[in-house]
DOZAKOL-184656 format. One record per residue (C-alpha): residue in one letter; x, y, z. Coordinates in steps of 0.1 Angstrom, whole numbers, plus 5000, padded with zeros to 4 digits. Layout:
% DOZAKOL-184656
AXYZ...
//
This chain:
% DOZAKOL-184656
M371290756592L373491056584R372891216550K375791276526L375991646534P376791596571Y379391336562L381091596540L380791866566L382291646593S385191556571L385991926568V385791976606V388891766612V390891936585L390192276601L390792156636F394192016630S395492266604I394292596620F394592536657S397592306659P401192416658K403292346628E402991976622T405491716612S405091386594A402591166612I403890836598S405390726632L403290886658K404290746692D401290816714I398190696695P396190476718A395890116705K392090116704Y392090436683K394990346660T392990216630E390690516628I393490766634D395790596609Y392890616584L392790996588V396491026587N396790826555K394191066539N396291366550L393391486571I395391496604A399091486614G401191486645Y403191756663P406991806662G408691506678G406191256665Y403391316690F399691326684Y398591436719P395391246718D394191366752R394391736744S390991916744V389392156720T388092496732R384592636727E386092906706E387892666683A384792446680A382592736671T385092846644I385392496630I381592456628G381092806615R383592766586T382192416579I378692536573G379592866557L378793116584N379993476583G383393466600A384293836598Q385693946631R383194176649Q381494266681T379693976697S376793926722F379293796747T381294026770D384193776772V384593746734N386694036721S385994156686S389594096677S389393726686F389993496657G386593326664S384493626672G382693636638Y381893266638I380793276675Q378393556668S376993406636A376493066652Y374793236681E372493426658K371593106640G370792936673I373592686669I375392776701S374492956733G376493106762H376493036799G373993316808E374493686815G376393736782I379193496790F380593236765H383793106781P385593086748K388792936762N386992656781P387292306767I384192206749T382391906766R381091596749G377591706756E378192046741M379791886711A376691666707Y374591986706L376892146680I376891846657A373191776660S372292146655A374792246628F374291936607N370591906613L370591556627T366991446633E366791066637K366390936672S366290576686E365990386718I369490456731Y369990566767F372990636789N373390606827D374490966832V371991136808A368391196817T365891016795S364291336782G365291696776T367391876751L370691726761F369291376758E367891456724A371291586711I373291296724N370691046712K370791196677V374591166676A374490816689T371790716665A373890856637G376590596646I379190846658T379390706693V378090446717G379390616748Y381590436774P381590066783D379990136817G376890266800T377790636804F378290906779G380291156799P378391466788N380491696811K383891556800S386091756776I386191606741T389691506731R391591506698A391491126698E387691116704F387091376678S389291196653V387490866659F384091036655V385191176621A386690856609R383390676617S381490936598L383690906567N384190526566P381290286571D383790026582F384390226614K380690286621V379790176656N377089926664V374490106683Q373289776698P374889706732K376889386736P375489096757T376689086793G375088766805E371788596812R369088636840I365888466850V362488646853S361388606890A358088786888S354888616877T354888836846L357289116837N356489406813V359089486787R359189866779S360690076751G362790276775P364290256811G361190346831A357590256838S356390556818F357690416785N355390216762Q354989836768V356489636740G356089286754V355489066785L357688786799A356488496819N358088366852G361188166845S361988316812K365788326806V366688666791T369988796777T371089116794Y372889406778Q373189756792Y371989866826V370490216831G369790266868D367489986880W366589906844V368289676820Y368089626782I367189256774S366289036746Y364088726746G363388566712T361988856692I361289066722Q363789346729G363489626754Y363889736790V362789556822N363189636859S366189446870N364689396905Y362489126890L365388926875K367488666894G370588476888T374188586881S374888796851T378288686838P380188926816N381788806784V385288856797G386888566780A389988396793N391188686814V393588636843I393988916869A396488946897I394989086930D397789216952P396889276989G399389536999H401889487028G401789177050G403988987075S406589207090D405289497071P401889597087G401389907066A399490197082M397890147116A395290367133N391890357149G392489997161L392989877125K395989737105E396289807068K397689467060E394689297074I392189517056N393989477023L393989097026D390389067037V389089297009S391289116983L389988776992R386488896988I387289046954K388688706944K385388536951Y383388796931L385688776901E385788396901D381988386903A382088606871G384288356854I387588546857K390688356868V392388526898V396088516908M396688626944T400088756953R399388656989T396588477006N397788497042D399888727065T403088687045F405788947036I406488966998S408789216982L407389466957D409289316928G408288966940R404589056937V404989166901D407188866892Y404588626907A401788786887V403688776854K404888416859N401388296866G399988436834A398188746847D397189006821T396289276846F397389376881V395389546909S397089636942I394789696972H395889946998T394590167027N395690527029S396990727058A397891087066T399291297094A396191507094S393091307106S390891527084A392291377052S389691137037G388490977005T389190716978E391790746951T393390516925Y396790536909Y398290436876S401790486861A402390656828A406090556829A405590326800L404690326763N400990366754P398890156753R399890006787A399590346803E396290406788S394890066798S396190126833K394390466835Q391190316822L391390036848A391890286876T389090496863F386590216862I387490096897Q387390456911K383890516897R382490196912L384090246946L382690596949E379190476941A379490196967W381090396995G380090756990T383590867001T385291186989D386491156953R390291216955G390591126918V392490906894K396190996897E399490926881A402190806905G405490606905F404590336931R406890046922V404289776919I402689976891K405690156876A407989856873N405189636860P404789516824L401089466829P398289726829A398189806866T396490016892L396890076929V393690136949E393590336981L390290246997G390190517023F392190677051I392690457081T393690777100N390190937094S387490827118G384790827091D386790627066A388090397094N384490307103K383990187067L387390007066G386589817098S383089717087N382389377072E379489537053Y381589807037R384489567030E382089347011S380689646991A384189756983A385089416970K381989396949A382589746935I386189676927S385189346910L382589536889G385189796880I387489516868Q384689366847D383989706833Y387589726823Y387689386806N384489466787W386189786775K389389596767N387689296749R385189486728
//
């Protein structure tokens, strides 16, 4: 648990961040762009006059904080010498507003550079770097059995992130990752501070149940961490029904009576059904009928889109999610007609499946799109949906990551629902076309997209 001193220090961090490094701020009573899932925590800080918005009533939740700003904030918070002076870093000028704090923090071992006397003061600070700063500056020491898919289970980065998570500041992302290389945003930082100040916002470090599985081995060891090298904390018999929580690689956190820990998921059978509730999703196979879409390498886009979409439908229904299909055969439907059908049939989310093409046959890869031409939080939900699907598709197909992008495609722009458009791969590229024409790859794409949708619902419903 955090001691009182770190709580007080963290409360000062947000004051410094938004009063020193923000432009002149206006009243934050009616901020327009606060994401819905962060609203309670940010409103809490606004009401305490700890943060405010920018002129025009904006908060800019996605803006990042630089390494120089972070060092200055932490330095002032813990009382370091901030007098501007020469530093140990060649890219930090003595006249820089943060030079004194950077040097003091460096001398105290709180921060480090990137080698060869380089600090990169203007670079955004990452979530992993922020974990180092918070853990080191505030002397966090408690650790627990918390792991993330994208963080090694040992090492200094693991320890810093584990300490921050154990302190109840974060539980990472719904897909079991922490995002150590992602820039930390104003919104995330605000939420971390609110959780530190108010116990009502403190996160539950225990993962949420995702389903049930059956032990298929004669006996199965339960371990304290995600790997065979961790201590054994229990043994399960064949046929034991366990509740599953978070997956970390091939390992999954489970509970069985009083036993809790990690087991190798290869020795579990049965379908793990996420707690997605009564969600209804619209799956939209792009093109159809008189509109074939792109054609190349002996393939037609409309056929690929429909085949993959029907496979997605099966995976989602097996997971307990109701699916509305905008088309189930080779039929032409207008763009607005697709959206209208989804809305009229009670869908709460919309995913359009497409196949990409380009004049240059060298163009390849997977990308997903969302539209920000709407008020948050729909735009934010759409971006999250696209991000979850993109991540799963890249893992399944190993294609070039062309990113999650904003675009004005009509089925996502003129759509009242959170919506994304998925471009599986390039039909005009021989490598991508081999995947697009393969039953095996179509099946893996469908499974990946369905898992991305389930990741989204788990995030949305938490």
